[in-house]
N, C-alpha and C positions, 0 to 999 in steps of 0.2 A: 813668269809665275805659271805653274802648271796645275794648281789646285782647281777643282771643279767649282764653279760659282753657283750660288743659289740666287734666284731672282724672285723677289716678292712682287705681288700684284694686289696689294691691299687697296690702293686707290682704284676706284671703279668697281669694287666688289660690294655686293649687297650683304654687308655684315650687320647682324643684329646689334642694337645699341647696347654698349657696355653698361650704361646707367640703369637699364631696365631691370637687370637681375637684382640689383640692390633694392630698387623701388618696389618691385613685385613681391619681394619677401618682407615688405614692411620695414625695411632698414633705412629708408630715407630719413633725413632729419630736416624738418621744416621748422620755421622759427617758433611756432606755437608748441613744438615738442620740447623746447628748452625750459628748464626749471633752475632756479637759484635759491639759495637760502636768503631769507629776509626780502623776498621779492615783493615789490609793489606793483599793483596793476593799475594801468592808466585808462581812464575813460574820458572822452572829450565831450564837453557841452558845445553843441553846434547851434547856430542861429536857426530859428524856425521862421524868421522873417527874411524875405529876399533882399530888401533894401531899406535901410533905416539908420538912424543915428543912435549910438549907445549913450543913454543918459546916466545909467548907474548899473552897478553889479554888486550884489551883496552875497558874500560867500560864507558868512559867519555860521549860519545854521548848518551848512554843508560840512564845514570843518568840524563841527561838534558831533557829527554822526558817528556811530560805532564803526570802528575799523578804518576810518578816514585818517590819512596821515597828513595830507596837504591838498590845497586847491591853488592852482597857478592861474593867474590872469596876466594881462599885459602889464599891469602895474608891477608885478614881480619880476618882469624881464628887464625893465629899466626904462630910462627916458626915451631912448631911441630903439624902437622895435625893429629888428632886422627885416629886410625884405628878401625875396628869393630872386636871384639874378637869372638871366637867360644863359643857357649853355651852348646854344647854336642859333644861327640867324639873328644875332644880336644887332641892335640898332639903338642909338640914343632916343629915338622917338618912342621906344617901348618902356623906357625907364619910369615914367609916371604911372604906368599901369602894372608894375610889379606887385606881387602879393605879399603883405606882411605875414609873418609867421603866426600871428594871432590877431584877431580883430581888436582895435583899440579906440577908434573913433566912429567908424561906420561898419555896418555889415553890408555885403554886396551880393550874397547868394545864400539860399537855404543850404545849410551844411557847413558854413564857414566856422572854424574853431573860435570859441570865445573864452573857454576856460578848460583846464585839465584837472580832473580829480584823481588823486592817488590814494589807493586804499589797499588793505590786506587781501582783498579779493575783488574780482571784476564785478561781482554782484553787489558788494558793498559800495563800490564806486558808482555803479549805475543807480543805486537807490539814492545816493547823495545828490545826483544831478537835479532831482526834483526840489531839493532844498535850496538851490541857488535862485536868488531873485534877480532877474535880468529885465531892465527897463529899456525898451527900444522904441524910439519915435519913428514910426513907419514913414517912408517916402515912396511915392509911386514907383512901381517897378518898370524897367525897360526890358521887354521880353522878345523883341524881334529886331533884326538888323535894320528894318525900315524905321522902326520907332527910335532906334539908337541914332540913326542918321539925322533925325529931326532935331536932336539936341534939346528937346523940351525939358527933359530931366537928365541931369549929368551924374554919372557914377563917380567921377573924379572932378570936382569943381576946379581944382588947380590946373587940370589939363585943358579945360575950356571946351571940351567936346568928347563925344563917345567914339570918334574915329581915331584908332591908334595910328594907322599908316596904310598907304596903298602900295602894294608891290606890283610891279609891271613886268610882264614877260614880253620881250621884244625880239623879233627877227625880221629883217627886211623893213619894208614900208607898207604896212597893211592898208592904210587909208588910200594910198595911191592905187594899190592893187584892186580895190573895190570899185574904182571908177571904171565905168564902161564894161564891167563884168557881165557876161551873158546870163548868169544866174546868180541871184542873191537871195538868201533866206535867213530870217532871224527867228529865234525861238527862246522861250524861257524854260529853265529846268531847276529842280531842287533836289537835294539829298538831305534826308532827315538826320537829326542828332541821334547818334547811338555810340556805342563804345566797346571796349575790349571785353569787359566782364569775365576775367579769368576764373577758373574753378576755385583757386585759393585767393581770398582777399589779402590785402597788405598786412604787414605786421613788423614789429621791431622789438628788440630787447637791447637795452643799453646799460653798461656798467661803467662806473667811474672809480678809478683807483686814485684816491686823494694823495697817497704817499708818493706815487710816481707821477702824478699829474697826467694820467693816461686815460683815454676813453675808448671802450670797445663797443662796437655796435654790430649786432647780429640782425640779419634780414636785408643786408645790402644786395642790390641786384643791378644789372644792366650797365650802369655808369658809375661804379663805386669810386673810382679815382676822382672824377669831377665832383661828385657829391661830397667827398671828403674835403676837397678844396673849398667848396662853398661853406660847409659846416665849420671848418677851421677858422675861416674869416669871421663868420657870425659869432662864434664862441671865443674868439681871440686866443686861439691855440695854434701852435705849429702843426702842420700837416702830419709830421712824424709822431705826434702825440695821439693820433686817432687811428684806430685799427678797424677797418670795415671787414666783416666776415660774411661771405655769401653762403647761404643755406640752400637746400633744395627748394624749388618753387613750383607751384601749381599753375604755371602759365604766366606769360609776360605780355606779349603781343603789342608792345609799345607803351602801354600804360604803366606797368610796374617798373620801378627803379628810377623814375624821375624824382626830383627833389620836391617833396610836399611839405606843408607846414609841420606835420608830425615828425619829419626827419630832423627838425630842430627841437621840437617840443619834448620829445622823449629823451634824447641825450641831455637836454637842459635840465629836465626833471631829475635824471640820474645824478648829475653833478650837484644840483641844489640839495638833494636829500642825502646823498652819499650812499644810496642803496640801489640795487638793480631795479630797473623799471621795464615792464613789458606792456605793450599795447597791441591788441589784435582787433582789426577792423571787422565789424559784422556786416552782413550783406546789405542791409538797408543803408548803413553808413557808407559802404562802398559805392552804392549806386548814386549817392548824392555828393560824394566827396572826391572820389578818384576821377581822373581826367575823363571828360566826355570827348567826343570827336565827330568828325564828318560834316556837321551842319554847315551847308553852303547852298547858295542859290546863284544862278547865273543867267544872264541874257547874252546869248552867243549867236554870232552871225557868220555865215560862210559865203564865200564867193567862188564860183566855178566857171570854167569854160563850158561851152555847149556840150562837149564830149565827156563832161564829168571830171576833168582835171581840176584839182583844187588849186586855187590861186592864193587864197588867204583865209585866215580866221581872225576875228576880233570880237571883243566883248568886255563885259564888266561882271565880275563875281563879287559876292560878299560872303565872308566867313564869320560865323557867330563865335567869337572867342570866349564868351562867357564873361565873368566878372573881372578876371585878371589875365595878364599875359604871363603864362607859366613858362617853365624852363625851355620847352621846345614847342610852345604854342604857335609860333609863326610857321612851323615847318610845313604843315598841310597847305597853307596859302602859298608858300614858296614853291612847293612841288606842283601845285595846280598851275601856277604861272609858267613853270618851266617845261612840264611834260604834257601840256594840253594837246600838242600835236601828235603825241604817241609815236608809233613807228612809221608815220606817213610823211611823204614829201610835201611839205607845206612851206613854200619859200617866204611867205609874209605872215607875220603873227603880231598881234598886240592884244594882250589880255591884262586888264587891270583887276587886281584882287584887293579889295578893301577889308581890313580887319576891324570888325565892329565889336564894341563892348556892350554886353547885356547882363542883366541880373540872373545869370544861370551859373551852374558849376563851370569852372574854367575848362577850356579845351586843351588837348594835347595831341599826341600821336596815337594812332591805332593802325596796325598792319596796313601798309599801302597808303600812308597819309597823303591826302590830296590827289593821289593817283587814282584811287577808287572813284572819287568825285569827278575828276577830269575825264576819265574814261566813260562814265555814264553820260556826261554832257555831250562829249564828242560823238560817241557811237550812236546815240539816239538821233543826233542831228544828221549824221551820215545816212541813216536809214530814211529819214524824212526827205533829205535832198535827193537821194538816189531815186526814190519813188516819184518825186515831182519832175525829175529829169527823164523819167522813163527808162532808167537803167537798172539792171540787175544789181542788187546790193552787194553781192560777192564781187562782181566785176568792178563795181565802183571802188571797192577797197583794193582789189588786186592792182588796178592801174595806178593807184596812188601810194602803194607801199614803197618804201625806200628800196633801191636796188643795192646789191652787194658792192657794185662798183662805186657807189656814192659814199661808202664808209671811209673815214669817220664823218658823220653828219652832225653839224652844229645845231644844238637845240636853242631855244630862246634864252637870252640873257636876262636875269632877274635884277631889276633896278628898284631901289637905290643900293641894294646889297652887292651889286656887281658880281653875281654868281654866274659862272659860265660852265658849260659842260658839252660833251659831244658823245655820240654813240661810238662803240669800239669795233664790233665786227658782227656780221650776220647776213643771212639770206632769208629775209622775212617771208618770202613766198613759200618757202618749204613748210613752215609750221601751219600756214593757212591751208595749203593743199592737203597736208596730212590730217588736219582737223576735219575738213570737209569729207574726206574719205572715211574716217573713223566713225563719224556720225551718220554716214550714208545720206548725205545732204540731197543728192539728186533723187533718191527714192522717196524722200520725205517732202520734196518740193510740191508735188501734186496735192498734198494734204493741207497746204497753207490756207488758213481761213475756213476750212471745211467743218461743217457741223456734223459730227459723227456720234451717234448714240448720246445725243444731248450735250456734247462738249465740243468746243472749238479747238482746233489743233494749229500749232505754229512752231517755227524754229527761229532762232536768233544766232547771230554771229558777231564776234568782236575781236579786234587785235590790240596788242598792248606792248609796252616796254616796261621792264623792271630794272630800276637803278640799284646798283650795289657797290660795295667796296669804297664807301665814303671815307674810310680811314680817319685821319691821314697816315697813321702808322700803327704798327703792332710790334710788340716785343715778345721774344720767346727765350726761355732758358732751359737747356737740357742738362740733366745731371746723371752720370753713370753710377748706379747704385750697386750694392753687393749682389752677387749671383748674376751679374751681367744685365740686370734690368735697367731701363732708362725712365726717369721721371721727366715729364714735360710740363713746364710752367708757361702759361700764356696770360696776357692781360685781358682777354675777352671774357665776358661773363656767360656762365652757363644758366640759361633760363628755360631749359626744356627743348632746345633745338638739336640736341645730340652732339654737343661740342666735344665731350670727352671721347666719343667714338671717332669722329672724323679727324681730330688732332692725333689720336693714336694711329690711325691709318696712314696719315701723311708722314708722321715721324718714323713709323716702321719701314715704309718704303724708302725714305730718305737715308736711313742708316744701312740699308742692305743693297740698294741699287746705286751704281756709280753716278754720283752727282757732285761735281767739283765744288759747288758752292755751299755744301752742307758743312757748317762750322764745326760741330761736334765731331763729325767724321775726321776732319782735318786735325783736330786736337788730339784725338786718340792715335791717329797715324803718326803725328809728331812725337808723342810720348813713346810709342813703340819703336820708332826709328832711333830715338836716343838710347833706348835700352839695348837695341841690337846693333847699334853702330852702323846703320845703313841709311839710305836716303828715304824720305817720307814717301816718295813715289813708289818705293819698293814694298810698301805695306798695303795690304788690302783688309777689308772687314767683310766677313761673310758668315751668315748663319750663326751669329753669336760668338764668332771667333775672330781673333786678330791674326792675320797670316803674314809672315815675313819671308825673306829669301832663304834658300836652303831648307825649305819645308819647316821653318820654325813656326810655332803656333802657340798662342795663349788665349784663354777664355777672356771675354770682355770683362768679366768680374775682376780680373787682375788689374784693371785700370780704374777700379771703383774710386769715386771722388772727382774724376775728371768732369769738368763742366764747360759749357760754352753758352754764350748769350749774344744775341744779335737783334737788330731791329730792321723791319722791312717798312719802307715808307713809299707812298705813291699818292699823287694828287689826281690820278686818272680813275674815273669810275668805270665799272663794267655795266653792260646792259644786256640782260637776258631778254628774250622776246618770244611771243607766241600768239596763239589764237585759241579762243574758247567757242563752243557751240552748245546750244540747248534746244531740247524738244519738249514742249509743254502741251498740256490740255487744260482748257479753262471751262469751268462750269458757270454758265451765265446766270443760273438761278441763285448761286451762293457766292460767286466771286472767287471760289477756291481755284488755285493754280496747282496742278500736279506736275512735278518734274519727272518726265518719262525717261529722259536720257540727258547726260551732261558729259561732254568731252573736253579735256584740256590738253593742249600740246605746247610744250615749251622747249626751246633750245637753251640749255643752261651752260653752254660751253663744256668744259671737262667736268664730269660728275665724280665727286669723291665717293659718295655712297648712294646708290640708286634707291636703297630701301628707306633711308631716312629722308631722302628727297621726296619720294612718293608720299610718305606720311605728311611732310610739310605741305605739299600741294593739295592733297585731299582735305586736310584740316583747314587750310586757308579757303578752299572753295566753300566748305560748309559755313565758315564764318561769313563769307560773302553772301551766301544764300540767306543767312539770318538777317543780314542788312537789307537784302533785296525784298524779303517777304514779311519779316516779323518785327525786328528790333526798332524801338522808338522811345527816346526820352521825351515825354510830353509834359509841357508846362502850361499852367493856366495864366490868366492875365495878371495875376498877382505874383507870378514867379514861383509858385508852388509846384514841385515836381509831382506829377500825378502817377507816374510809373515807378514808384520807389520800392517795389518788391518784385520778386520773380513770378508772382502771380499776375502782375500787370505788365512787366517788361519781359516779353516772350523771347526765349532762346530756342534754337533748333535742337532737336533730340536725335538720337541715333537712328530712329526709324523714319524720320521725316524725308530724308533724301538718300535712298538706297542705291540709286543708279548714277554713280559718278566714276568716270574713267580718266586717269591721268597718265600721259605719255611724255617721257622726257627724252630729248635728243641731245646729241653731242656734235652737231654738225659744224659749228664755228666756235672754237675755243677763243677766249679773250687774249688779245696780244698785250694786255696791260698788266699781267702778272705771270710769274714763272709757271704756275700750275695750269694756266688757261681757264681757270674756274670763273664762274659768274654767280652772282647772288640768285637764290631761288626760294627765299622765304616769303615773298609777297606776291609772286606771279599768280598764285592760285586765287588770290582775292581781287586783284586789281580790276579785271574786266567784268566781274560777275554781275554787277548791277546793270550795266549797259546791255549785256547779253540777255539777261532775263527780261528786261523791259522790251527789248527788240522782239523776243519770242512772243511775249504777250501781245504786243502790237500787231505782229503778223497773224496771230490766232484771231484777234478781234478786228482785223482789217475790214471785214464786211460790215461791221457795225460803226466803223469810223473812229474807233477808240485809239488815241495816241497818248500813251503814258508819258508824263513829263516830270513826275515826282516819285520818289521812293518813300516808304516801302509800299510794295504792291500787295498789301494785306487783303484778305477776302472782302472786308467792308469797303476798302478803297476801290478795288476792281469792280465790285458790284455797283458802287456809286458811279464810276466812269461809264459802265455799260448803260445804266438807267438814265444818266444825263444825256447820252446820245439818243436813246430811245425816245425820251421826252422832247428832244429838239427836232425830231422828225415831223 
């Protein structure tokens, strides 16, 4: 063939997101944009009591209110109220702690659904809530993991305790490694309860077609296929009778798209009434009902040789699961147990992670679940150990980072779930060296702990791993449309991560660059070969044309209708890796910490789109900084949420952290997939808490301040400073 070939290079190009043009013109379609004739609006009565027994519920007055169509309680659902099963990290031990779709005997957290009001308007439904008479006999609330462990008050009497399960991460023999170690250090740390808090709260619109026996649900996200499976079983419908429609969403971050009580209640209401039903969560409702995350405390111990070589880590952590084990509730605990060692060579590990039940909003995943907590625990302990050993904290990390020759390196096995994993590829020293150079670490070193113009200055460093490609499989279908355009269908959910753009880049390159394993390419070539009476190997596809022998040529559009479908499966994860560094100034009079500079360097394997990757990393860093400095779900001793509005639950704004730099490398592609790509959605957030705490500790070193808890809000930093001053 002598035709000149065109070579695409979309993969690796900084292409602006295709989605943004539609969204910036106001042409996005969010679930609250949808309207239907005869629409009913749902509003949910939620428990105002953290722990109690439901004695009675009277809805007669509410049903009689103007505009009210129905009020649904557990009695309307049936004798057996469905519970919400786990979708991952499942274990029989979690079964007693599953959440019923509506409270029917007890309430276990403020915000738990008790009744659903359906009315002609949301305002009418809201007004009717006050007309419901709900009698709850209060029971003492369990609000900490320590109180839960005492088992003085039980959330689930039938379970016999508030301890759901302990997951254990094991590698080698940690107890033996601690014997006769030259240096041993134990410390306690804690990460506060906070969460994703996306810009758009959750929402659903459900329609029931009684004639066809079909249910359509708008507002699905993240794991629509699994949620359909759960709902089908709960409503005793075949999966094929349920259609889940994904709309545009204003942020996911792990919280959106899990199966919540509303994911049953709203479709149930639509089938019960035979009318479309819409429910849109308000912000106060969101803060008390959508998954919380992060809450964990840990007593961690390290054993080192005299030269700082780490021999072992061991400890016990407790995660506050809230009132129920939700669909992915154990994931953070599992990750904490598995990736506590991060990118370091630590041959012996044993970390027990106990999942404790409390009278708080149930916990789930939030960007970097368990990894954020694990990195804070580990990186803080590393700085403490390096200082006591008289070693430079950078050198301490450098000598314990995994070497490229050690790849793949097996991480801890999580029992009793028998979950195993190993790193794929990497030269971890590259990202550390680049990060130190970018922040000019050597120039800032003389400023450590210096009081300059009334503020103390300090820097912090931390390294991390980011797991991705959990799979286990993904399917794709390509259809050749008229005018030679190709439609790409994938099973992944688009929740703001730029999926439309990167899938278009991959498909475009695959269809124009010779790749023998591209199925659609082979299908078109086979069709052309049959048409021209030649071999498939004699057919090429280039620049929107199908080229045959003897200079024969047809546009791709001539093969419209041709389609191909395939599935890619893998049980091997990818592991991006990197290092972050921060430079801060602390005002001892107010406790305020100013972030002067923040640098993130990550090797993400082969990068599909540097522009979308950069946005992911910077956005994740800001979320991590929010967790490090501001965000905190605070409860009182009765289980009442004290930070139930954005006036009390503080989020970072655009002006809070203006100095963030993110650098992405492609040094070591993954050997575990054909593209060589690695995940990069969480690397920006994972190490932030530990890096910031290390920087604050370095700044306040002369005062002896050692942060062991997050968030490092101005009041907490001020308190740490004055505790040390008072102790002198």
